[in-house]
C-alpha angles and dihedrals in degrees: 000000000000125000125212116238119220115253118257119216117243088243108030095181113078115237096245088057095052100071130035104192094165097049114052117178115199120216091244092053091044092051092046091050092048092046091048093050092047091052092047092051092048092049093053091043089054095042093251090297104149101204093048090046093051091049090048089052093045095239136112118270090240089054091052091051089053092048090047089054091046093057 
């Protein structure tokens, strides 16, 4: 038994979603957002225990404190 697959358009991303001229995210900002989210997830996973979170992230406890103050 063979199922028919739906047709995929040649360009599945609508034109309006391809470019975001009004919202430019610089690499530095994107990396900062990613790092902040990663730290928050690790903190929650480790029940906000700083030493365990730092170990989980592979950084020193003091580095984690600095990053937490940064974000």
